[in-house]
C-alpha positions in Angstrom: -34.9 -1.7 30.2 -33.9 0.9 32.7 -36.8 -0.5 35.1 -35.0 -3.8 35.3 -31.4 -3.1 35.1 -29.2 -1.7 38.0 -25.9 -1.0 37.4 -23.5 -3.1 39.6 -21.4 -1.4 42.0 -18.7 -4.1 43.3 -15.2 -3.2 41.4 -17.2 -2.8 38.2 -19.2 -5.9 38.8 -22.1 -7.3 40.6 -22.2 -6.5 44.2 -21.5 -9.6 46.5 -23.3 -8.0 49.3 -26.1 -5.5 47.8 -27.5 -3.2 50.4 -30.8 -5.1 51.3 -29.2 -8.3 51.6 -26.5 -6.8 53.6 -29.1 -5.0 56.0 -30.9 -8.3 56.4 -27.8 -10.5 57.1 -26.5 -7.9 59.7 -29.8 -7.5 61.4 -30.7 -11.4 61.6 -27.3 -12.0 62.9 -27.2 -9.2 65.4 -30.7 -10.3 66.8 -29.7 -13.8 67.0 -26.5 -13.0 69.0 -28.8 -10.9 71.6 -31.0 -14.0 71.8 -28.1 -16.3 72.6 -26.6 -13.9 75.0 -29.6 -13.3 76.9 -31.1 -16.9 76.3 -30.6 -17.8 80.0 -32.8 -14.9 81.2 -36.1 -16.6 81.5 -38.0 -13.1 81.8 -36.5 -12.0 78.4 -37.1 -15.2 76.7 -40.8 -15.2 77.8 -41.1 -11.7 76.8 -39.6 -12.1 73.3 -41.6 -15.2 72.7 -44.8 -13.5 73.9 -44.7 -10.4 71.7 -42.5 -11.1 68.9 -43.1 -14.7 67.8 -46.0 -15.2 65.2 -48.8 -17.0 67.3 -52.0 -18.5 65.9 -54.7 -16.1 66.1 -57.0 -18.1 68.5 -54.1 -18.3 70.8 -54.8 -14.9 72.5 -51.1 -14.0 72.1 -51.4 -12.7 68.5 -50.3 -9.1 67.8 -50.5 -7.5 64.2 -46.6 -6.8 64.0 -45.8 -10.6 64.4 -46.2 -11.0 60.8 -43.0 -9.1 60.3 -41.0 -9.5 63.7 -41.1 -13.3 63.3 -38.8 -13.1 60.3 -36.0 -11.9 62.3 -36.1 -14.7 65.1 -34.5 -18.0 64.7 -34.6 -21.2 66.7 -30.8 -22.1 66.6 -27.5 -21.4 64.8 -28.2 -24.1 62.1 -31.8 -22.5 61.4 -30.3 -19.1 61.1 -27.2 -20.3 59.0 -29.3 -22.1 56.4 -31.6 -19.0 56.0 -29.0 -16.3 55.6 -26.9 -18.5 53.2 -30.0 -19.2 50.9 -30.9 -15.5 51.3 -27.4 -14.5 49.9 -26.8 -17.1 47.4 -30.2 -16.8 45.7 -30.9 -13.2 46.5 -27.6 -11.6 45.3 -28.3 -11.7 41.6 -32.0 -10.9 42.1 -31.2 -7.7 43.9 -28.5 -6.8 41.5 -31.1 -7.0 38.8 -34.0 -5.4 40.4 -32.5 -3.0 42.6 -32.9 -2.2 46.3 -36.5 -1.0 46.6 -37.9 -3.9 44.5 -36.1 -6.6 46.1 -37.1 -5.2 49.6 -40.7 -5.0 48.9 -40.5 -8.5 47.4 -38.9 -9.9 50.4 -41.4 -8.6 52.8 -44.1 -9.5 50.6 -43.2 -13.2 50.4 -42.6 -13.1 54.3 -45.9 -11.6 55.3 -47.6 -13.9 52.7 -46.0 -16.8 54.5 -47.3 -15.4 57.8 -50.8 -15.3 56.5 -50.7 -18.9 55.1 -49.4 -20.0 58.4 -52.2 -18.3 60.4 -55.2 -19.4 58.1 -54.1 -22.4 56.4 -51.8 -24.2 58.7 -54.4 -24.9 61.2 -56.3 -26.8 58.6 -53.5 -29.2 58.7 -53.3 -29.3 62.3 -50.1 -27.4 62.3 -50.4 -24.8 65.1 -48.1 -22.9 67.6 -45.5 -20.1 67.6 -43.5 -19.7 64.4 -40.3 -17.9 63.8 -37.5 -17.8 61.0 -37.1 -16.3 57.7 -37.9 -19.4 55.5 -41.0 -18.3 54.3 -39.5 -15.1 52.7 -36.4 -17.1 51.6 -38.7 -19.5 49.6 -40.2 -16.6 48.0 -36.5 -15.6 46.8 -35.8 -19.1 45.7 -38.8 -18.9 43.5 -37.9 -15.7 42.1 -34.4 -17.2 41.4 -35.8 -19.9 39.5 -38.1 -17.7 37.7 -35.4 -15.3 36.3 -32.5 -17.5 36.1 -34.1 -21.0 35.1 -31.3 -22.4 33.6 -28.7 -21.6 36.0 -27.0 -24.9 37.3 -27.4 -25.0 41.1 -25.0 -27.8 42.7 -26.9 -29.8 45.3 -24.5 -30.7 48.2 -21.8 -29.0 46.0 -21.6 -31.9 43.6 -24.8 -32.7 41.9 -25.9 -30.1 39.2 -29.5 -29.2 38.7 -31.4 -26.4 36.9 -32.7 -23.7 39.0 -36.1 -24.2 37.8 -36.2 -27.9 38.7 -34.7 -27.1 42.0 -37.5 -25.0 43.0 -40.2 -27.3 41.6 -38.4 -30.2 43.7 -38.5 -28.1 47.0 -42.1 -27.1 46.5 -43.1 -30.6 45.9 -41.2 -31.8 49.1 -42.7 -28.9 51.1 -46.3 -29.9 49.8 -45.8 -33.6 50.6 -44.4 -32.7 54.1 -47.3 -30.2 54.9 -49.8 -33.0 54.0 -48.2 -35.7 56.1 -46.8 -34.2 59.0 -48.5 -33.0 62.0 -46.7 -30.8 64.5 -43.3 -31.5 63.1 -41.8 -28.3 64.3 -41.2 -27.1 60.7 -43.6 -24.4 59.2 -44.1 -26.2 55.9 -47.4 -24.1 55.1 -45.3 -21.1 55.6 -42.7 -22.1 53.2 -45.4 -23.0 50.5 -47.1 -19.7 51.3 -44.0 -17.5 50.7 -43.0 -19.4 47.4 -46.6 -19.1 46.0 -47.2 -15.4 47.0 -43.8 -14.6 45.3 -44.8 -16.6 42.1 -48.1 -14.8 42.0 -46.3 -11.3 42.3 -43.9 -12.5 39.4 -46.6 -13.6 37.2 -48.6 -10.4 37.5 -45.6 -8.1 37.6 -43.9 -9.4 34.3 -47.4 -10.2 32.5 -48.2 -6.5 33.1 -45.0 -5.0 32.3 -44.1 -7.5 29.6 -40.3 -6.7 29.3 -39.2 -10.2 30.7 -40.5 -13.6 29.4 -40.9 -16.9 31.5 -37.3 -17.8 30.5 -35.7 -15.0 32.4 -34.5 -13.2 29.0 -35.1 -9.6 28.2 -37.2 -8.9 25.2 -36.6 -6.6 22.5 -39.3 -3.7 23.3 -38.1 -1.5 20.8 -38.9 -3.0 17.4 -40.1 -0.4 14.9 -40.9 2.2 17.7 -38.9 4.5 19.8 -37.4 2.9 22.9 -38.2 4.1 26.6 -35.7 6.8 26.5 -36.4 8.3 23.1 -37.2 11.8 22.8 -38.6 13.8 19.6 -35.5 15.6 18.0 -35.9 19.2 17.9 -36.6 20.7 14.3 -34.9 23.9 13.5 -36.0 25.8 10.8 -33.6 28.3 9.1 -34.8 32.0 8.6 -34.0 34.1 5.7 -35.1 37.7 5.3 -37.8 39.1 2.8 -40.0 36.3 3.3 -37.5 33.5 2.0 -38.0 31.9 5.1 -41.6 30.5 4.3 -40.1 28.7 1.4 -37.2 27.2 3.2 -39.6 26.1 6.0 -41.8 24.3 3.6 -38.8 22.6 2.2 -37.5 21.4 5.3 -40.5 20.1 6.8 -41.3 18.1 3.7 -38.4 15.9 4.8 -39.7 12.5 6.0 -39.7 12.3 9.9 -39.1 8.7 9.7 -35.3 9.5 9.0 -34.9 10.9 12.3 -36.8 8.1 14.1 -35.3 5.2 12.2 -31.8 6.4 13.1 -32.6 6.3 16.8 -34.4 3.1 16.6 -31.4 1.5 14.9 -29.0 2.7 17.8 -31.3 1.5 20.4 -31.8 -1.8 18.7 -28.1 -2.5 18.3 -27.7 -1.5 21.8 -30.3 -3.8 23.1 -29.2 -6.8 20.9 -25.7 -6.5 22.4 -27.0 -6.3 25.9 -29.3 -9.0 25.6 -26.6 -11.4 24.4 -24.3 -10.6 27.5 -27.5 -11.2 29.7 -28.1 -14.6 28.3 -24.8 -15.7 29.1 -24.8 -14.1 32.5 -28.1 -16.0 33.4 -26.3 -19.3 32.2 -22.8 -19.0 34.0 -22.9 -16.0 36.2 -20.9 -12.5 36.2 -17.6 -14.5 36.6 -18.3 -16.2 33.1 -18.1 -12.7 31.3 -15.1 -11.5 29.4 -13.8 -8.2 29.9 -15.3 -7.0 26.7 -18.7 -8.5 27.6 -18.4 -6.7 30.9 -17.6 -3.5 29.1 -20.8 -3.9 27.0 -23.1 -4.7 29.8 -22.1 -1.3 31.4 -21.7 1.0 28.3 -24.5 -0.3 26.1 -27.1 -0.5 29.0 -26.5 3.4 29.4 -28.1 3.9 26.0 -31.1 2.2 26.9 -32.0 4.1 30.0 
């Protein structure tokens, strides 16, 4: 349990701007401001494009670090706005659930996966040219949101509700159709698909291996009839008596069934797990704001027992 739950830190609740998302928002916006302020400087613009855009391998301009640098550059305010809004909207719950390290690794994994897809697969569809934008990584975040919170309602155009899992499928189908039918449209559809697919593969491998979250995004009860991950064998203290009586007392004590100690610990873990699971189910359906004060207390106090 402790591998997947990170205690929220924003006034006792989930952080609205967790560390990695905050860092990504600030860095992307800051770089865009510099782009805008120096946009009329031809020398600067050419240098930025030459060294930091993601260029096709056969262009003669490709450099290894471009598979990362391209994610921090955007072609206009609208491009930046939609990417950063989607990153915050879908990434907030994921980072709060995963923690900063895992979220950061996942974000860059999807962004680099999108770059590789754009380098090696896009040319097969006739889509070549320099590429910029965080969209590939953001599509990976979108896929993770649908994977972890499949039944969370998302309002298209702030009006039409659709479950997250269906929204992810819809977007991926649109990108696939667009990639097949559009040549040099100016949109890196293959990069979008690449980021989403790499993210999905990572999620399948991770959760199949660790086995603590099923495909519906709900925590499984991993305790059952065995001690939980935080369980430690209780210390056995044998009373000592003079004149050799300690040997008799030790024998009597050690005859007590060990299951008495383990079952009591298991029961406490199981009860705490069930209470946290119930709150997490409601959290995945309606978000943190849907929880009552008592449910918030359960989420924070009972989860400590599972560490």
